[in-house]
GUBANU-307735 format. One record per residue (C-alpha): residue number from 1; residue in one letter; x, y, z. Coordinates in nm, 2 decimals, decimal comma. Example, Ala and Ser with C-alpha at 12.3 -4.5 7.8 and 13.67 -1.06 7.14 Angstrom:
residues 2
PT  seq  type       x       y       z
PT    1     A    1,23   -0,45    0,78
PT    2     S    1,37   -0,11    0,71
This chain:
residues 324
PT  seq  type       x       y       z
PT    1     X    5,86    1,84    2,61
PT    2     X    5,98    1,49    2,54
PT    3     X    5,95    1,38    2,91
PT    4     X    5,58    1,47    2,93
PT    5     X    5,48    1,16    2,74
PT    6     X    5,54    0,96    3,07
PT    7     X    5,34    1,21    3,29
PT    8     X    5,02    1,01    3,27
PT    9     X    5,19    0,69    3,38
PT   10     X    5,39    0,86    3,65
PT   11     X    5,08    1,04    3,78
PT   12     X    4,90    0,71    3,80
PT   13     X    5,19    0,57    4,01
PT   14     X    5,20    0,88    4,23
PT   15     X    4,83    0,85    4,30
PT   16     X    4,88    0,50    4,43
PT   17     X    5,17    0,60    4,67
PT   18     X    5,01    0,68    5,00
PT   19     X    5,34    0,79    5,13
PT   20     X    5,36    1,07    4,88
PT   21     X    5,68    1,17    4,70
PT   22     X    5,91    0,97    4,93
PT   23     X    5,73    0,65    4,86
PT   24     X    5,74    0,72    4,48
PT   25     X    6,12    0,79    4,50
PT   26     X    6,16    0,47    4,70
PT   27     X    5,99    0,27    4,43
PT   28     X    6,19    0,44    4,16
PT   29     X    6,54    0,38    4,32
PT   30     X    6,43    0,03    4,41
PT   31     X    6,36   -0,04    4,05
PT   32     X    6,70    0,10    3,95
PT   33     X    6,86   -0,13    4,21
PT   34     X    6,67   -0,45    4,11
PT   35     X    6,66   -0,41    3,73
PT   36     X    6,96   -0,20    3,63
PT   37     X    7,33   -0,16    3,70
PT   38     X    7,28    0,20    3,80
PT   39     X    7,43    0,16    4,14
PT   40     X    7,69   -0,11    4,06
PT   41     X    7,80    0,01    3,72
PT   42     X    7,97    0,33    3,85
PT   43     X    8,12    0,46    4,17
PT   44     X    7,92    0,59    4,45
PT   45     X    8,03    0,95    4,39
PT   46     X    7,93    0,92    4,02
PT   47     X    7,58    0,79    4,11
PT   48     X    7,53    1,07    4,36
PT   49     X    7,65    1,33    4,12
PT   50     X    7,41    1,19    3,85
PT   51     X    7,11    1,21    4,09
PT   52     X    7,20    1,56    4,21
PT   53     X    7,25    1,69    3,85
PT   54     X    6,90    1,56    3,75
PT   55     X    6,75    1,70    4,07
PT   56     X    6,91    2,04    4,04
PT   57     X    6,80    2,07    3,67
PT   58     X    6,43    2,03    3,76
PT   59     X    6,46    2,21    4,09
PT   60     X    6,56    2,52    3,89
PT   61     X    6,27    2,47    3,65
PT   62     X    6,03    2,44    3,94
PT   63     X    6,17    2,75    4,11
PT   64     X    6,14    2,95    3,78
PT   65     X    5,78    2,82    3,74
PT   66     X    5,69    2,91    4,10
PT   67     X    5,84    3,26    4,06
PT   68     X    5,65    3,31    3,73
PT   69     X    5,32    3,20    3,90
PT   70     X    5,39    3,43    4,20
PT   71     X    5,46    3,72    3,96
PT   72     X    5,14    3,65    3,76
PT   73     X    4,93    3,63    4,09
PT   74     X    5,08    3,96    4,21
PT   75     X    5,01    4,13    3,88
PT   76     X    4,65    3,99    3,88
PT   77     X    4,60    4,11    4,24
PT   78     X    4,74    4,45    4,15
PT   79     X    4,50    4,48    3,86
PT   80     X    4,21    4,38    4,09
PT   81     X    4,31    4,64    4,35
PT   82     X    4,33    4,91    4,07
PT   83     X    3,99    4,82    3,95
PT   84     X    3,85    4,84    4,31
PT   85     X    4,02    5,17    4,36
PT   86     X    3,89    5,31    4,03
PT   87     X    3,54    5,19    4,11
PT   88     X    3,55    5,34    4,46
PT   89     X    3,67    5,67    4,31
PT   90     X    3,39    5,67    4,06
PT   91     X    3,13    5,60    4,33
PT   92     X    3,27    5,88    4,55
PT   93     X    3,27    6,12    4,26
PT   94     X    2,91    6,03    4,18
PT   95     X    2,81    6,08    4,54
PT   96     X    2,96    6,42    4,54
PT   97     X    2,78    6,54    4,22
PT   98     X    2,54    6,82    4,30
PT   99     X    2,18    6,71    4,30
PT  100     X    2,04    7,05    4,23
PT  101     X    2,15    7,20    3,90
PT  102     X    2,09    7,57    3,83
PT  103     X    1,93    7,66    3,50
PT  104     X    1,88    7,99    3,33
PT  105     X    1,54    8,16    3,28
PT  106     X    1,54    8,07    2,91
PT  107     X    1,61    7,70    2,98
PT  108     X    1,33    7,70    3,24
PT  109     X    1,09    7,85    3,00
PT  110     X    1,18    7,60    2,73
PT  111     X    1,13    7,31    2,97
PT  112     X    0,79    7,44    3,08
PT  113     X    0,69    7,48    2,71
PT  114     X    0,79    7,12    2,63
PT  115     X    0,60    6,98    2,93
PT  116     X    0,28    7,17    2,82
PT  117     X    0,32    7,03    2,46
PT  118     X    0,35    6,68    2,60
PT  119     X    0,04    6,71    2,81
PT  120     X   -0,16    6,85    2,52
PT  121     X   -0,05    6,56    2,30
PT  122     X   -0,16    6,31    2,57
PT  123     X   -0,50    6,47    2,60
PT  124     X   -0,55    6,47    2,22
PT  125     X   -0,45    6,11    2,17
PT  126     X   -0,57    5,83    2,41
PT  127     X   -0,29    5,64    2,57
PT  128     X   -0,21    5,30    2,44
PT  129     X    0,02    5,03    2,58
PT  130     X    0,38    5,10    2,50
PT  131     X    0,46    4,85    2,23
PT  132     X    0,83    4,89    2,29
PT  133     X    0,80    4,81    2,66
PT  134     X    0,56    4,52    2,58
PT  135     X    0,81    4,38    2,34
PT  136     X    1,09    4,43    2,59
PT  137     X    0,89    4,26    2,86
PT  138     X    0,81    3,97    2,62
PT  139     X    1,17    3,95    2,52
PT  140     X    1,27    3,93    2,89
PT  141     X    1,02    3,65    2,94
PT  142     X    1,15    3,47    2,63
PT  143     X    1,51    3,52    2,72
PT  144     X    1,51    3,20    2,92
PT  145     X    1,35    2,90    2,76
PT  146     X    1,11    2,68    2,95
PT  147     X    1,37    2,40    2,94
PT  148     X    1,63    2,63    3,10
PT  149     X    1,42    2,75    3,39
PT  150     X    1,57    2,63    3,72
PT  151     X    1,93    2,60    3,58
PT  152     X    2,21    2,78    3,75
PT  153     X    2,36    3,10    3,61
PT  154     X    2,73    3,05    3,52
PT  155     X    2,99    3,21    3,74
PT  156     X    3,26    3,44    3,60
PT  157     X    3,46    3,13    3,50
PT  158     X    3,17    2,98    3,30
PT  159     X    3,12    2,71    3,56
PT  160     X    2,94    2,71    3,90
PT  161     X    3,01    2,78    4,27
PT  162     X    2,87    2,48    4,45
PT  163     X    2,84    2,42    4,83
PT  164     X    3,14    2,19    4,86
PT  165     X    3,34    2,28    4,54
PT  166     X    3,36    2,53    4,25
PT  167     X    3,44    2,47    3,89
PT  168     X    3,53    2,68    3,59
PT  169     X    3,59    2,60    3,22
PT  170     X    3,73    2,70    2,89
PT  171     X    3,65    2,53    2,56
PT  172     X    3,96    2,32    2,61
PT  173     X    3,97    2,22    2,98
PT  174     X    3,79    2,23    3,31
PT  175     X    3,92    2,32    3,66
PT  176     X    3,77    2,20    3,99
PT  177     X    3,86    2,35    4,32
PT  178     X    3,77    2,16    4,64
PT  179     X    3,85    2,32    4,98
PT  180     X    3,86    2,06    5,26
PT  181     X    3,75    2,21    5,59
PT  182     X    3,97    1,98    5,81
PT  183     X    4,20    2,05    6,11
PT  184     X    4,50    1,88    5,95
PT  185     X    4,71    1,95    5,64
PT  186     X    4,57    1,74    5,35
PT  187     X    4,82    1,50    5,19
PT  188     X    4,79    1,28    4,89
PT  189     X    4,75    0,97    5,12
PT  190     X    4,44    1,12    5,27
PT  191     X    4,26    1,15    4,93
PT  192     X    4,07    0,93    4,70
PT  193     X    4,10    1,07    4,35
PT  194     X    4,01    0,85    4,05
PT  195     X    4,00    1,01    3,71
PT  196     X    3,87    0,79    3,42
PT  197     X    3,77    0,88    3,07
PT  198     X    3,40    0,93    3,17
PT  199     X    3,40    0,89    3,55
PT  200     X    3,53    1,09    3,84
PT  201     X    3,56    1,03    4,21
PT  202     X    3,71    1,28    4,46
PT  203     X    3,70    1,28    4,83
PT  204     X    3,87    1,22    5,16
PT  205     X    3,93    0,86    5,27
PT  206     X    3,67    0,74    5,52
PT  207     X    3,43    1,03    5,42
PT  208     X    3,15    1,06    5,16
PT  209     X    3,29    1,16    4,82
PT  210     X    3,25    1,52    4,71
PT  211     X    3,22    1,41    4,34
PT  212     X    3,14    1,05    4,24
PT  213     X    2,98    0,96    3,91
PT  214     X    2,97    0,98    3,54
PT  215     X    3,11    1,30    3,39
PT  216     X    2,92    1,52    3,14
PT  217     X    3,16    1,42    2,86
PT  218     X    3,49    1,23    2,81
PT  219     X    3,83    1,36    2,91
PT  220     X    4,19    1,29    2,80
PT  221     X    4,30    1,10    3,11
PT  222     X    4,67    1,12    3,04
PT  223     X    4,65    1,50    3,02
PT  224     X    4,45    1,54    3,35
PT  225     X    4,63    1,64    3,66
PT  226     X    4,56    1,73    4,02
PT  227     X    4,75    1,90    4,31
PT  228     X    4,71    2,02    4,66
PT  229     X    4,72    2,40    4,73
PT  230     X    4,79    2,55    5,07
PT  231     X    4,75    2,20    5,22
PT  232     X    4,37    2,24    5,22
PT  233     X    4,25    2,29    4,86
PT  234     X    4,26    2,01    4,59
PT  235     X    4,28    2,15    4,24
PT  236     X    4,18    1,91    3,95
PT  237     X    4,24    2,00    3,59
PT  238     X    4,05    1,80    3,33
PT  239     X    4,13    1,83    2,96
PT  240     X    3,82    1,78    2,74
PT  241     X    3,81    1,53    2,47
PT  242     X    3,56    1,74    2,27
PT  243     X    3,71    2,10    2,28
PT  244     X    3,41    2,25    2,09
PT  245     X    3,14    2,24    2,36
PT  246     X    3,06    2,38    2,70
PT  247     X    2,99    2,14    2,99
PT  248     X    2,67    2,21    3,18
PT  249     X    2,79    2,03    3,49
PT  250     X    3,08    1,82    3,61
PT  251     X    2,90    1,49    3,68
PT  252     X    2,55    1,40    3,57
PT  253     X    2,42    1,39    3,93
PT  254     X    2,51    1,76    3,98
PT  255     X    2,29    2,07    3,92
PT  256     X    2,31    2,21    3,56
PT  257     X    2,42    2,56    3,45
PT  258     X    2,25    2,74    3,16
PT  259     X    2,52    2,72    2,89
PT  260     X    2,33    2,98    2,68
PT  261     X    2,45    3,24    2,93
PT  262     X    2,82    3,14    2,91
PT  263     X    3,04    3,43    2,84
PT  264     X    3,30    3,33    2,58
PT  265     X    3,52    3,63    2,68
PT  266     X    3,59    3,46    3,01
PT  267     X    3,70    3,14    2,84
PT  268     X    4,04    3,24    2,71
PT  269     X    3,90    3,25    2,35
PT  270     X    4,21    3,44    2,25
PT  271     X    4,43    3,15    2,35
PT  272     X    4,29    2,93    2,07
PT  273     X    4,47    2,89    1,74
PT  274     X    4,34    3,09    1,45
PT  275     X    4,15    2,81    1,28
PT  276     X    3,98    2,69    1,60
PT  277     X    3,90    3,04    1,71
PT  278     X    3,73    3,12    1,37
PT  279     X    3,53    2,80    1,40
PT  280     X    3,42    2,88    1,76
PT  281     X    3,33    3,24    1,67
PT  282     X    3,12    3,11    1,37
PT  283     X    2,94    2,87    1,60
PT  284     X    2,87    3,15    1,85
PT  285     X    2,74    3,38    1,57
PT  286     X    2,51    3,11    1,42
PT  287     X    2,37    3,04    1,77
PT  288     X    2,29    3,40    1,83
PT  289     X    2,13    3,43    1,48
PT  290     X    1,91    3,13    1,55
PT  291     X    1,80    3,27    1,88
PT  292     X    1,70    3,60    1,71
PT  293     X    1,53    3,42    1,42
PT  294     X    1,79    3,55    1,18
PT  295     X    1,98    3,37    0,90
PT  296     X    2,30    3,18    1,00
PT  297     X    2,63    3,25    0,82
PT  298     X    2,57    2,96    0,58
PT  299     X    2,22    3,09    0,50
PT  300     X    2,35    3,44    0,45
PT  301     X    2,61    3,30    0,20
PT  302     X    2,33    3,12    0,01
PT  303     X    2,12    3,44   -0,01
PT  304     X    2,42    3,64   -0,13
PT  305     X    2,49    3,38   -0,40
PT  306     X    2,12    3,39   -0,50
PT  307     X    2,12    3,77   -0,53
PT  308     X    2,43    3,76   -0,75
PT  309     X    2,28    3,50   -0,97
PT  310     X    1,95    3,69   -1,01
PT  311     X    2,14    4,01   -1,09
PT  312     X    2,34    3,82   -1,35
PT  313     X    2,03    3,68   -1,52
PT  314     X    1,76    3,95   -1,52
PT  315     X    1,59    3,77   -1,81
PT  316     X    1,49    3,48   -1,58
PT  317     X    1,16    3,49   -1,38
PT  318     X    1,21    3,39   -1,02
PT  319     X    0,87    3,50   -0,89
PT  320     X    0,73    3,15   -0,86
PT  321     X    1,05    2,98   -0,75
PT  322     X    1,07    2,82   -0,41
PT  323     X    1,40    2,82   -0,22
PT  324     X    1,48    2,62    0,09
C-alpha cells in the first residue's frame, strides 16, 4: 500500500510518545493547526466530516483484520483440538489392543522351527559385533559436531524458548514474544524499545532490559514493528536484511541454537516466491549432501557432463586424467 512508506517514520514517532495514541494524535493535529490551513480553510463541520471519514475508513480495515485474525486463530485452535482428539483416540485404541494373540498349531510349529534354526546358526558361527548397530551408534555420536555440543535444540518455530522470552523465525523474519509478569496493564509509555539496524534493546522502564545488545545480523528497521498483546505481552517483528540464513540467537550475548537442526517445514518455506524457494531448497540439499559426504548439486552436474563427454568420445583415454 502507498501509505506504508511512512510506517517507519510514524512508528518512530509513536515510540517516543509516552502518552500513547492520544499524544500522537495531539502532535498530529497540532501540526495541522500550526503549519496548514486545515482548520481555517474550511468550516468546522467540513473538518469534522473529513476526520471522521478517514477514521471510519481505517476503522473498517482494522475491524476486518481483527475478524480475519480471530477466524484464523479459531481455525488453528480447531485443528489443534482435532489433532489432540485423534492422538487420544489412537492411544486409547492402542491400549485396548489384545496383548495375547492366538495362533494356530501350524504357526506355532513354524515359529519353533525358525527359533531352532537361529540357535543352530549362532552356535555354528561365533557372534561378532553388529556392524550395523556400531555404524548407527557412531552415526548418532557424529550427528552433533563437537562445535555444536552445548547449543540449544530449536523449538517448533526454529527459535528458542528462553526464561524471559521466546523467539521464532522464518528465512524472512523473526518474532520475539516477551511476557511481562507485572500487576498492571503494560502500556507503550512503560516500555523501552529501541530497534536499530544491528542493535536491540527491550525492557520495562526502571527495570533491567530483557534484551540489550548487538543482534546476530542486520534488520530492515523501517519494516520492523512491535505491539502489545493482552496488555501483558510485547510482540516484536524483525525483518531480516539477509533472507537466506538462519539466526542462531537474537543478540550475541544470548545462548545459541543449533541451526543444523532447524526444520525448514516450520519456516513457511511455501510462502517464498518460486525463485527464492528453489534457491533455498538447493542450499538445503547441498548442505545435507556435504554432511553425508556426497556430491553437491553442482558436483553432480559436473559428473553428468563428464560422463556424457566420455560417452561421446570413447576413443579418448581418461584412465590417467585427474579431475577436481
